[in-house]
C-alpha positions in Angstrom: 99.6 76.4 12.4 102.6 77.1 10.1 104.6 80.2 9.9 106.7 80.9 6.6 109.2 83.7 6.5 111.6 85.0 3.7 114.6 87.3 4.3 116.0 89.9 1.9 118.3 87.4 0.3 115.5 85.2 -0.5 116.1 82.7 2.1 113.0 80.9 3.4 112.3 79.5 6.9 109.2 77.6 8.1 107.8 76.6 11.6 104.7 74.7 12.3 103.0 74.3 15.8 99.8 72.6 16.8 97.1 74.9 18.7 94.1 73.4 20.5 90.9 75.6 20.6 88.9 75.0 23.8 85.0 75.3 24.1 83.8 77.9 26.4 81.3 76.1 28.8 77.8 77.5 29.2 76.7 79.4 32.3 73.7 78.1 34.3 71.3 80.3 36.3 67.6 80.8 36.8 65.0 82.9 38.7 61.4 82.2 39.8 58.1 83.9 40.4 56.6 84.5 42.9 59.6 85.2 44.9 58.0 84.0 48.1 55.8 81.2 46.9 53.4 79.1 49.0 52.3 75.5 48.5 49.3 76.7 46.7 51.3 78.6 44.0 52.4 77.4 40.6 56.0 78.6 40.6 57.3 79.9 37.3 61.0 78.9 36.9 62.8 81.0 34.2 66.3 80.0 33.0 68.7 83.0 32.6 71.5 80.6 31.5 73.6 81.4 28.4 76.4 79.9 26.2 78.9 82.6 24.9 80.2 80.4 22.1 77.2 78.5 21.1 73.8 77.5 22.2 72.2 75.6 25.0 70.4 72.5 23.7 69.1 71.0 27.0 67.6 72.3 30.2 66.8 69.7 32.9 65.2 70.8 36.2 65.3 68.8 39.4 62.9 70.3 42.0 64.1 68.4 45.0 60.8 66.7 45.7 61.4 63.9 43.3 60.0 65.5 40.2 61.8 66.6 37.0 61.0 68.9 34.2 62.6 70.0 30.9 62.6 73.3 29.0 64.0 76.8 29.2 61.0 77.9 31.3 58.9 75.5 33.4 56.1 75.7 36.2 56.0 73.5 39.3 53.7 73.3 42.3 55.1 71.9 45.5 52.6 69.8 47.3 53.9 70.9 50.8 55.7 73.8 52.4 59.4 73.4 53.2 62.9 74.3 51.7 63.7 72.6 48.4 67.0 72.3 46.5 66.1 73.2 42.9 68.8 72.2 40.4 69.1 73.3 36.8 71.5 71.2 34.5 72.2 72.8 31.0 74.0 71.3 28.0 75.4 73.3 25.2 75.9 72.3 21.5 79.4 71.0 22.3 78.0 68.7 24.9 79.4 70.6 27.8 77.1 70.9 30.8 76.7 73.4 33.6 74.8 73.1 36.8 73.4 75.4 39.4 71.4 74.6 42.5 69.3 77.1 44.5 67.3 76.8 47.7 63.7 77.8 47.4 61.4 78.2 50.5 57.8 77.1 50.0 55.7 78.8 52.7 52.6 77.3 54.3 49.4 79.1 53.7 48.1 79.9 57.2 44.5 78.9 58.1 41.6 81.4 58.3 39.9 81.6 61.7 36.3 82.6 61.9 33.3 81.6 64.1 29.5 82.1 64.6 27.1 81.7 67.6 23.6 80.8 68.3 21.4 82.5 69.5 22.6 85.6 67.7 21.2 87.9 70.3 21.8 85.9 73.5 20.8 86.6 77.1 22.5 85.7 80.4 20.0 82.7 80.6 20.9 81.3 77.2 23.4 78.5 76.6 25.4 79.9 73.7 26.8 77.5 71.0 30.0 78.7 69.5 30.9 77.1 66.3 34.2 77.6 64.3 33.0 75.9 61.2 33.6 79.0 59.0 37.4 78.5 59.7 39.4 76.7 57.1 42.9 75.8 56.0 43.3 75.9 52.2 46.5 73.8 52.0 45.9 71.4 54.8 43.6 71.0 57.8 43.0 72.6 61.2 44.1 70.4 64.0 43.4 72.5 67.1 40.7 75.0 68.3 41.2 77.0 71.4 38.6 79.4 72.9 38.9 82.2 75.4 35.4 83.1 76.2 36.1 86.5 77.7 34.9 85.9 81.3 37.9 83.8 82.4 36.6 80.6 81.0 38.4 78.7 78.3 37.5 75.7 76.2 38.7 73.7 73.3 37.1 72.0 70.2 35.5 73.2 67.1 32.1 73.5 68.9 31.8 74.7 72.4 28.8 75.6 74.6 28.9 78.3 77.3 26.4 80.3 79.5 27.4 83.7 80.9 26.6 84.4 84.4 26.2 88.1 84.0 25.0 90.2 81.1 27.5 92.4 79.3 29.9 92.7 76.4 32.4 89.9 76.0 35.4 89.5 73.7 35.5 85.9 72.5 38.9 84.9 71.0 39.3 81.8 68.8 42.8 80.5 68.1 43.3 77.7 65.5 46.4 75.7 64.6 46.8 73.9 61.2 48.8 70.7 60.4 51.9 72.7 59.7 51.8 74.5 63.1 50.5 77.9 61.8 48.5 79.7 64.3 45.8 82.3 63.6 43.5 84.1 66.1 40.1 85.7 65.5 38.4 87.9 68.1 34.8 89.0 68.1 32.7 90.9 70.6 29.3 89.3 71.8 26.7 91.2 73.6 25.0 89.1 76.3 21.7 90.9 77.2 20.0 91.3 80.5 16.4 89.8 80.6 14.1 92.6 81.7 11.9 91.9 84.7 8.2 91.1 84.3 5.8 93.4 86.3 2.6 92.3 87.6 0.4 92.7 90.8 -2.8 91.8 92.5 -5.0 93.4 95.2 -7.3 92.5 98.0 -10.2 92.8 98.4 -10.9 92.2 94.7 -14.0 94.5 94.9 -12.9 97.2 97.2 -14.9 100.3 98.4 -13.7 103.7 99.4 -13.6 102.5 103.0 -11.3 99.6 102.4 -7.5 99.7 102.7 -6.5 97.9 99.6 -3.6 95.6 99.9 -1.5 95.7 96.6 0.8 92.7 96.3 3.6 92.5 93.6 3.8 89.3 91.7 6.6 90.6 89.5 9.8 88.6 88.9 13.2 88.9 87.4 14.4 85.6 85.9 18.1 86.5 85.8 18.5 88.7 88.9 16.6 90.6 91.5 14.2 93.5 91.6 15.6 96.4 93.5 12.8 99.0 93.3 9.0 98.9 93.4 7.3 102.2 92.7 3.4 102.4 92.9 1.3 105.2 91.4 -2.3 104.9 92.4 -3.8 107.3 89.9 -4.9 109.8 92.6 -1.6 111.7 92.7 -0.2 109.5 95.5 2.9 107.2 95.4 4.2 104.5 97.4 7.2 102.2 97.5 7.8 98.6 98.3 7.0 95.1 97.2 3.6 95.1 99.0 1.7 98.3 100.0 -1.6 99.4 101.2 -3.7 102.4 100.0 -7.0 103.9 100.9 -8.8 105.7 98.0 -10.5 108.9 99.3 -13.5 108.5 96.8 -15.1 106.0 94.7 -14.3 105.7 91.0 -12.0 104.0 88.5 -8.3 104.4 89.1 -5.4 103.4 86.9 -2.8 101.9 89.2 0.7 101.7 87.8 3.6 99.5 89.1 7.2 100.3 87.9 9.9 97.9 88.8 13.7 98.1 88.3 16.0 95.1 88.4 19.6 94.9 89.5 20.8 95.7 85.9 18.8 98.9 85.7 16.1 97.4 83.4 12.6 98.8 83.8 9.3 97.2 83.5 5.8 98.8 83.9 2.3 97.5 84.2 -0.9 99.5 84.6 -4.4 98.0 85.8 -7.7 99.7 86.3 -9.2 99.2 89.7 -12.8 100.1 90.4 -13.4 101.6 93.9 -17.1 101.2 94.7 -19.3 103.6 96.7 -20.9 102.2 99.8 -24.7 102.7 99.6 -26.4 104.7 102.3 -28.6 102.9 104.9 -32.3 103.9 105.2 -33.9 103.8 108.6 -36.7 105.6 110.2 -39.0 105.8 113.3 -42.4 107.2 113.7 -44.5 108.6 116.5 -46.8 108.1 118.2 -46.4 104.4 118.4 -50.1 103.7 118.0 -51.1 106.3 115.3 -54.7 107.1 114.5 -56.6 108.2 111.5 -56.8 111.9 110.9 -54.1 112.5 113.4 -50.6 113.8 112.5 -47.8 111.3 112.6 -44.1 112.2 112.7 -41.8 110.3 110.5 -38.0 110.7 111.5 -35.1 109.4 109.1 -32.4 110.8 111.2 -31.2 107.3 112.0 -30.3 106.8 108.3 -26.6 107.1 107.5 -24.0 107.0 104.7 -20.7 105.6 105.9 -18.6 107.2 103.0 -20.5 110.4 102.4 -23.6 112.3 103.0 -27.3 111.6 102.4 -28.6 114.4 100.1 -32.2 113.2 99.7 -35.0 111.7 101.7 -38.1 110.6 99.7 -41.2 109.3 101.6 -44.0 107.3 99.9 -47.0 106.8 102.3 -49.0 104.2 100.4 -51.9 106.5 100.2 -50.8 108.2 97.0 -48.9 111.0 98.8 -45.2 111.8 98.9 -43.0 113.9 101.1 -39.4 114.9 101.3 -37.0 115.7 104.1 -35.2 114.0 107.0 -38.3 114.6 109.3 -41.9 114.9 107.9 -45.5 114.7 109.2 -48.3 113.0 107.6 -52.1 112.3 108.4 -53.9 109.2 107.1 -57.5 109.9 106.3 -58.7 106.4 107.1 -57.6 103.5 109.3 -55.6 100.7 107.9 -52.3 99.1 107.3 -49.8 101.3 105.2 -46.4 100.4 103.8 -44.1 103.3 104.5 -41.4 103.5 101.9 -38.3 105.6 102.6 -35.7 106.0 99.9 -32.5 107.8 100.8 -29.8 109.0 98.2 -26.3 109.7 99.0 -23.8 112.3 97.4 -22.7 109.7 94.9 -26.2 108.9 93.7 -26.5 105.6 95.4 -29.9 104.8 96.9 -31.3 102.6 99.6 -34.9 102.0 100.6 -36.7 100.6 103.6 -40.4 99.6 103.7 -42.1 99.3 107.0 -45.8 98.6 107.6 -47.7 100.7 110.2 -51.2 100.1 111.4 -53.4 103.3 111.6 -56.3 102.7 114.0 -59.7 104.3 114.0 -59.9 107.6 115.9 -60.8 107.0 119.5 -63.8 108.9 121.0 -63.1 111.2 123.9 -64.6 110.0 127.2 -65.1 113.5 128.8 -67.0 114.7 125.8 -69.5 111.7 125.8 -70.1 112.3 129.6 -70.7 115.9 128.9 -73.3 115.0 126.4 -75.1 112.7 128.8 -75.2 115.3 131.5 -76.5 117.9 129.1 -79.2 115.5 127.9 -80.3 114.8 131.5 -80.4 118.5 132.3 -82.5 119.1 129.3 -84.9 116.4 130.3 -85.1 117.8 133.8 -85.9 121.2 132.4 -88.5 119.8 130.1 -90.1 117.9 132.9 -90.3 121.0 135.1 -92.0 122.9 132.3 -94.6 120.2 131.8 -95.5 120.1 135.6 -96.0 123.9 135.5 -98.3 123.7 132.5 -100.3 120.9 134.1 -100.7 122.9 137.3 -102.1 125.8 135.4 
C-alpha cells in the first residue's frame, strides 16, 4: 500500500508498506432432533455453522460409532444405547477448517411387560399357567422374568405354574429386565374363585310309610373345603339341622324335601327331592258266633278286631256269599239254607286304602228240638188211649 503526499510548495513524499489480509475462519456448530433420542430413533443432525467472510464448502460428520456422513444436514441411527462423541468438521472456501464435538446420549428403549393366564377364570383347585409372552423389548431382548404371585410365593421364567391354596383376589406382579438392564413391572389382579359345594342326599327306608322314622343322609361334598351347615326342610313346615337327620311324617303324601348346604367360604348349594310317604293299609279281621251256626238262625259277625295302624277304619262292608251285603263293625245275618259260605269283609281306612279277608263258614241244617218231639209222642199216645176208651164204650153199648 503506497501513500503519496504533496505539500504547499509542491514537494512530494511517498511511503509504501505491505499489509497482509487474514481469512476469518468459519464457526462450526450443530443441533439434533429429537433432543433425547433412543436407539430406535433416526436422529436428524442439522449444522448451524457459518463462515462470515465466505462459504462453507464441506461438512464432515463423525458419529463416534465408526460411521461417517457428509452434508449440511444428515440423519443417523445409533444401533445401541450409550453416549457418543459426535464431531462436525467444516471447511470454508479458503480451505480453513473448524471442528466441534458434542456428546449425545442415546437412550435404551425399555421393554414392555405384560402377561396372560389360563384358565381365565380359575378356581382354587386349578393349576394356573402364567405366561409373559406378550412382553417384548423393541430394541433388544428380555433376559429375566421375575414373578410375585401375590400369596407370598415367587417364581422366575417366562412361563410359571401356580396353584392357590385359598380362593380370593390376588395381585400378580411381573418384573422383566432387558439386555441393557432396563427394568419394567406389570401388575394385574386375578380372581381365584371358590368351588361351590355339591348338595345331595339319600334316605332309608327307600319306600317309607307314615309310621317310619326316615333317616336322611347327606352325600354332599365340597371339593375345596368343608361344609359347615346343613339345613333340612321336609315340606311339612318342619326343619332340622345336621349332616344326618331323622324325621317322622305325620301323614302319607308326596313331600318336597330340600337340603341347603353352606361351605366354609359361604357358598350355598341346594337340592330338592320328592319323597313319597305311603299309607299303611288297614287290616281286616272278624269273628262270628255261634261257633256252629245253623240255617235260619241269626249269626253275629264282629269286625272289631280289624285295625288301621296309622289312622281309622271308616267303612266295613260284608258280602255273605248268598247275594246279600251289610255294613258296619258288627252285623247279624241268617242263611236260608245250610252250606259252606265264603264271608268277605272289606275295610276302608281314612286314606281310602282297603283290605279284605275271606273266611269260609259252614252253616248246618237246623237241629230238631228233642223236647218237642217227645211231646208229640206223648200227645199221640194220649190220643190213642182216648180213642181206645171210646171204642170200648161203644162196644159195650
